[in-house]
C-alpha positions as CSV (number, residue, x, y, z in Angstrom):
1,M,-5.5,-48.0,38.8
2,T,-2.8,-49.9,36.9
3,T,-3.6,-52.2,33.7
4,T,-1.9,-54.3,31.9
5,P,-1.0,-53.2,28.4
6,T,-1.7,-55.5,25.0
7,I,0.5,-55.2,21.8
8,A,-1.4,-54.4,18.8
9,L,0.8,-53.7,15.9
10,A,-0.3,-51.7,12.9
11,D,1.4,-51.5,9.4
12,L,3.9,-48.5,8.5
13,A,1.8,-46.4,6.3
14,E,4.0,-44.2,4.7
15,S,7.7,-43.8,4.6
16,G,9.6,-40.7,3.0
17,P,12.9,-40.0,1.7
18,D,14.6,-38.9,4.4
19,V,14.9,-42.1,6.7
20,D,15.6,-40.0,9.8
21,M,12.0,-39.0,9.6
22,L,10.6,-42.3,9.4
23,R,6.7,-42.5,10.0
24,Q,6.0,-45.3,12.1
25,M,2.4,-46.5,13.3
26,A,2.7,-47.7,16.6
27,Q,0.3,-49.3,19.4
28,F,0.6,-47.1,22.1
29,M,1.8,-49.0,25.6
30,A,2.0,-46.2,28.4
31,Q,2.8,-42.9,28.3
32,R,3.7,-40.2,31.2
33,L,1.8,-37.4,32.2
34,M,4.1,-34.3,32.2
35,E,4.1,-30.9,33.9
36,I,3.7,-29.2,31.1
37,D,0.4,-31.0,30.2
38,V,-1.1,-29.9,33.4
39,E,0.1,-26.4,32.3
40,G,-0.7,-26.4,28.8
41,R,-4.6,-27.9,30.1
42,C,-4.7,-24.9,31.8
43,G,-3.2,-22.4,29.6
44,A,-4.9,-20.5,26.3
45,G,-7.5,-22.7,24.8
46,Y,-8.5,-25.4,27.3
47,D,-12.0,-26.1,27.3
48,E,-13.0,-27.8,30.5
49,K,-15.2,-30.3,28.2
50,S,-12.0,-31.3,26.4
51,A,-10.9,-32.9,29.9
52,E,-13.7,-35.9,29.3
53,R,-12.5,-36.9,25.8
54,T,-9.6,-39.1,26.1
55,N,-8.0,-38.2,23.0
56,S,-8.2,-34.6,23.7
57,R,-5.4,-33.1,25.8
58,N,-2.8,-30.5,25.7
59,G,0.7,-31.2,26.3
60,Y,3.7,-33.6,25.1
61,R,4.4,-36.9,26.2
62,D,6.6,-39.8,26.3
63,R,5.6,-43.3,25.2
64,T,6.8,-46.7,24.9
65,W,5.5,-49.4,21.8
66,E,6.7,-52.0,19.7
67,T,7.5,-51.0,16.0
68,R,6.2,-52.2,13.0
69,A,8.3,-50.9,9.6
70,G,9.3,-51.0,6.4
71,T,13.0,-53.1,4.9
72,V,14.4,-49.4,5.9
73,E,18.2,-49.2,8.0
74,L,17.5,-48.2,11.6
75,K,19.3,-48.2,14.8
76,I,15.9,-50.0,16.0
77,A,15.1,-53.4,14.2
78,I,11.6,-54.1,13.2
79,G,9.5,-55.2,15.9
80,D,11.8,-54.0,18.6
81,E,10.3,-52.3,21.6
82,V,11.1,-48.4,22.0
83,Y,11.3,-45.9,24.2
84,G,10.8,-41.8,23.4
85,M,10.1,-38.4,23.8
86,V,8.5,-37.0,20.6
87,R,9.1,-34.2,18.7
88,F,10.0,-31.7,21.6
89,P,9.9,-29.0,21.5
90,S,7.2,-28.4,19.0
91,F,3.7,-26.6,18.8
92,G,1.0,-28.4,16.9
93,E,2.3,-31.4,16.6
94,S,1.9,-33.2,19.4
95,A,-1.3,-32.2,21.3
96,A,-3.1,-35.3,22.4
97,Y,-2.6,-38.6,24.0
98,A,-3.3,-41.0,21.9
99,E,-3.3,-44.9,21.3
100,V,-1.3,-44.6,17.5
101,V,1.1,-42.3,16.9
102,A,3.5,-41.3,14.2
103,A,7.3,-41.1,15.5
104,P,10.5,-39.5,14.5
105,A,12.7,-42.5,14.1
106,S,15.4,-39.7,15.6
107,D,13.4,-39.6,18.8
108,L,13.2,-43.3,19.3
109,A,15.4,-46.1,21.5
110,R,15.1,-49.1,22.2
111,K,13.1,-49.7,25.3
112,P,15.6,-51.0,28.3
113,A,14.7,-54.4,28.3
114,D,14.5,-55.2,32.0
115,I,12.2,-52.6,32.8
116,D,8.4,-52.7,32.2
117,H,6.8,-50.2,29.8
118,V,5.1,-48.1,32.4
119,H,8.7,-47.4,34.0
120,A,10.1,-46.8,30.7
121,A,7.5,-44.4,29.6
122,G,8.2,-42.3,33.0
123,A,11.8,-42.0,32.1
124,P,12.4,-40.0,28.6
125,M,11.2,-36.5,29.3
126,A,12.7,-36.1,32.9
127,L,15.9,-38.2,32.7
128,L,17.1,-35.9,29.5
129,T,16.2,-32.9,31.1
130,A,18.3,-34.2,34.2
131,W,21.0,-35.3,31.8
132,Q,21.0,-32.4,29.3
133,F,21.1,-30.0,32.0
134,L,23.8,-31.8,34.2
135,V,26.1,-33.8,32.2
136,E,25.8,-33.4,28.2
137,L,23.6,-31.2,26.1
138,G,23.7,-33.5,23.1
139,H,22.3,-31.0,20.2
140,D,23.9,-27.7,19.0
141,E,20.5,-26.0,18.6
142,P,20.0,-22.1,19.6
143,N,19.3,-21.6,23.4
144,P,16.1,-20.5,23.2
145,L,16.5,-19.4,27.2
146,G,19.0,-17.7,26.8
147,P,22.0,-16.1,24.9
148,Q,24.8,-18.7,25.5
149,R,25.0,-22.4,24.9
150,H,24.0,-24.0,27.8
151,R,27.4,-25.3,29.4
152,P,26.8,-28.2,32.0
153,V,29.6,-27.8,34.5
154,P,32.0,-30.8,35.8
155,L,30.4,-32.9,39.3
156,A,32.8,-34.9,40.4
157,G,33.5,-33.7,43.9
158,K,31.1,-30.8,43.8
159,T,28.3,-30.1,46.2
160,V,25.1,-30.0,44.2
161,L,21.9,-28.7,45.5
162,V,18.7,-29.9,43.7
163,N,15.5,-27.9,44.5
164,G,12.5,-29.9,43.9
165,A,13.9,-33.3,44.1
166,A,11.1,-35.6,44.6
167,G,9.6,-35.1,41.3
168,G,10.5,-36.4,37.9
169,V,13.3,-34.2,36.9
170,G,14.3,-33.9,40.5
171,H,14.4,-37.9,41.2
172,F,16.3,-38.6,38.4
173,A,18.9,-35.3,38.8
174,V,20.0,-36.9,42.3
175,Q,20.8,-39.9,40.8
176,V,22.5,-38.3,37.9
177,A,24.6,-36.0,40.1
178,K,25.7,-38.8,42.6
179,L,26.5,-41.2,39.7
180,Q,28.8,-38.5,38.2
181,G,30.7,-38.1,41.9
182,A,29.1,-35.4,43.7
183,R,27.8,-35.1,47.2
184,V,23.9,-33.9,46.6
185,I,22.0,-31.8,48.9
186,A,17.9,-32.5,48.1
187,V,15.2,-30.3,49.2
188,A,11.8,-31.6,49.3
189,S,8.8,-32.4,51.8
190,G,9.8,-34.1,54.9
191,A,7.0,-36.7,53.6
192,H,9.7,-37.8,50.6
193,E,13.1,-37.9,52.8
194,A,13.1,-41.5,53.1
195,F,12.3,-42.2,49.4
196,L,15.1,-39.8,48.2
197,R,17.5,-41.2,51.0
198,G,17.2,-44.6,49.0
199,L,18.2,-42.9,45.8
200,G,21.6,-41.5,47.5
201,V,21.6,-38.3,48.7
202,D,23.8,-37.2,51.6
203,D,21.8,-34.4,53.3
204,F,18.0,-33.5,53.0
205,I,16.3,-30.2,53.7
206,D,12.6,-30.3,54.1
207,Y,11.5,-26.5,52.8
208,R,8.1,-26.6,54.8
209,K,10.5,-26.4,58.0
210,T,13.7,-24.2,56.6
211,A,14.0,-22.4,53.7
212,P,17.0,-23.6,51.7
213,E,18.4,-20.8,50.6
214,D,18.8,-20.2,54.7
215,A,20.4,-23.2,55.2
216,A,22.3,-24.2,52.3
217,R,25.8,-22.7,52.3
218,G,29.3,-23.4,49.8
219,I,27.4,-25.1,47.3
220,D,29.0,-25.5,43.4
221,L,25.9,-26.1,41.4
222,V,22.1,-25.5,42.4
223,L,19.8,-27.6,39.8
224,D,16.4,-25.5,40.9
225,I,13.6,-27.3,39.5
226,V,11.1,-25.2,40.8
227,G,12.5,-22.5,39.2
228,G,10.5,-19.0,38.0
229,P,10.8,-15.5,39.4
230,T,12.3,-17.1,43.2
231,T,15.2,-18.6,41.8
232,G,17.6,-15.9,42.4
233,R,17.4,-16.5,46.4
234,F,19.5,-19.4,45.8
235,L,22.3,-17.4,44.4
236,K,23.7,-16.4,48.0
237,T,24.2,-20.4,49.1
238,L,26.8,-20.3,46.0
239,K,30.4,-20.7,46.6
240,P,32.8,-18.0,44.5
241,G,32.3,-19.7,40.7
242,G,29.3,-21.2,41.8
243,A,26.6,-21.7,39.0
244,L,22.6,-22.1,39.5
245,F,20.5,-24.0,36.6
246,P,16.8,-23.2,36.7
247,V,14.5,-25.1,34.9
248,F,12.2,-22.8,34.4
249,P,14.0,-19.6,34.4
250,L,11.3,-17.3,33.3
251,G,10.5,-14.6,35.7
252,F,14.4,-14.5,37.3
253,T,15.7,-11.2,37.7
254,G,18.9,-11.7,39.0
255,A,21.3,-12.2,36.1
256,D,23.1,-8.5,37.2
257,D,23.9,-9.6,41.0
258,A,24.9,-13.3,39.5
259,A,27.4,-11.5,37.1
260,R,28.9,-9.4,39.9
261,Q,29.5,-11.9,42.4
262,G,31.0,-14.3,39.3
263,F,27.9,-16.8,39.3
264,T,27.0,-18.8,36.3
265,V,23.3,-18.8,35.4
266,S,22.3,-21.1,32.6
267,A,19.6,-22.8,31.4
268,T,17.9,-24.6,28.7
269,Q,15.2,-26.7,26.7
270,V,15.1,-30.2,26.7
271,R,15.1,-31.6,23.4
272,S,14.4,-34.9,21.7
273,S,16.9,-37.7,21.6
274,G,17.1,-41.1,20.8
275,A,20.8,-41.3,20.8
276,Q,20.8,-40.1,24.3
277,L,18.1,-42.6,25.2
278,A,19.9,-45.4,24.1
279,E,22.8,-44.7,26.1
280,L,20.9,-43.7,29.4
281,G,18.7,-47.3,28.6
282,K,21.5,-49.0,29.6
283,L,21.5,-47.2,33.1
284,L,18.0,-48.3,33.6
285,D,19.0,-51.7,32.0
286,D,21.3,-52.3,35.0
287,G,19.6,-50.3,37.9
288,T,22.0,-47.6,38.1
289,I,19.2,-45.2,37.6
290,R,15.6,-45.9,38.8
291,V,12.6,-44.4,37.8
292,A,9.8,-43.9,40.3
293,V,6.5,-44.1,39.8
294,D,3.8,-41.8,41.6
295,S,0.6,-43.3,40.1
296,T,-1.0,-45.1,37.0
297,F,-4.2,-44.2,35.5
298,A,-5.9,-45.7,32.5
299,L,-5.9,-43.7,29.1
300,E,-9.6,-43.4,29.4
301,D,-9.1,-42.0,33.3
302,A,-6.5,-39.0,32.3
303,R,-8.7,-36.6,33.8
304,L,-7.8,-38.4,37.2
305,A,-3.9,-38.4,36.2
306,H,-4.4,-34.2,35.7
307,E,-6.4,-34.1,39.1
308,R,-3.9,-35.9,41.0
309,A,-0.9,-33.9,39.3
310,A,-2.4,-30.3,40.2
311,R,-2.5,-31.7,44.0
312,G,1.3,-31.7,43.7
313,H,3.7,-33.3,46.0
314,I,4.6,-36.2,43.2
315,Q,7.1,-38.6,43.7
316,G,8.5,-39.7,40.5
317,K,5.9,-39.8,38.0
318,I,2.6,-39.9,37.0
319,V,1.8,-42.4,33.8
320,L,-0.9,-43.6,31.3
321,T,-1.7,-46.9,30.8
322,V,-3.2,-48.4,27.7
323,R,-5.4,-51.9,27.9
């Protein structure tokens, strides 16, 4: 169900001494349902009854809204429509879908003018994940997923395989890799082949027909968005000096094998970045990077959005809308 949001502004309640942490009160326009929302819903402390309360959902979300603030110096101006991924990663501060939110100014950027709120809401977390894994980390925070700082590798002229290419992170990753000059092999179910070809992928593997780890060889980089304990199967697809970037590396047991063969295995935790979103907004504005929306649901139908996510085989993003 697609709804047309209406803008309702809320006054700035309070601002602290740190401009970077300005508390902006805003009326929500659209928010994107994340895979992590579903994982949080199924995790510890989830009460099935809470799925019936529209403002009580575990997880983190991306948002677009219009701001109204006091007289402080920001890269965004009073009344700007903005988008962002709010306070990620954090625990305990971002635990609900809501119509009104307080957000650090550093997490926000102006919404790309030439896309609507629904598509803007679908971008931040997944696009930042693809960008920070493949192009620029953009921060100096310690890596919670490994002892070393994640370092993207040059992609121009390289062959990149993206496993899980049709989903949120995946459909951005194939576009980012192509933008960086890579030859891209997409792995997804056959139902998504035409969609991914339309995004520019060079080759396609239907994992339901062929195991990608058996079909692919001579790969410079595998971005495994599915990740988990099975990600090590892609080591045999790599050429000497190749790299494996699992987005979800927990359960990977092939570190010793990778080291013996001279492969790089690296992961990182995506982080909020208004500065990166400001740059990526230009690519969204001119159509260089496109946002695919699998489906939309009204905020009060968030339970249905979770049910859609649980069925899997998502093409792009699921977005919640506010009337």
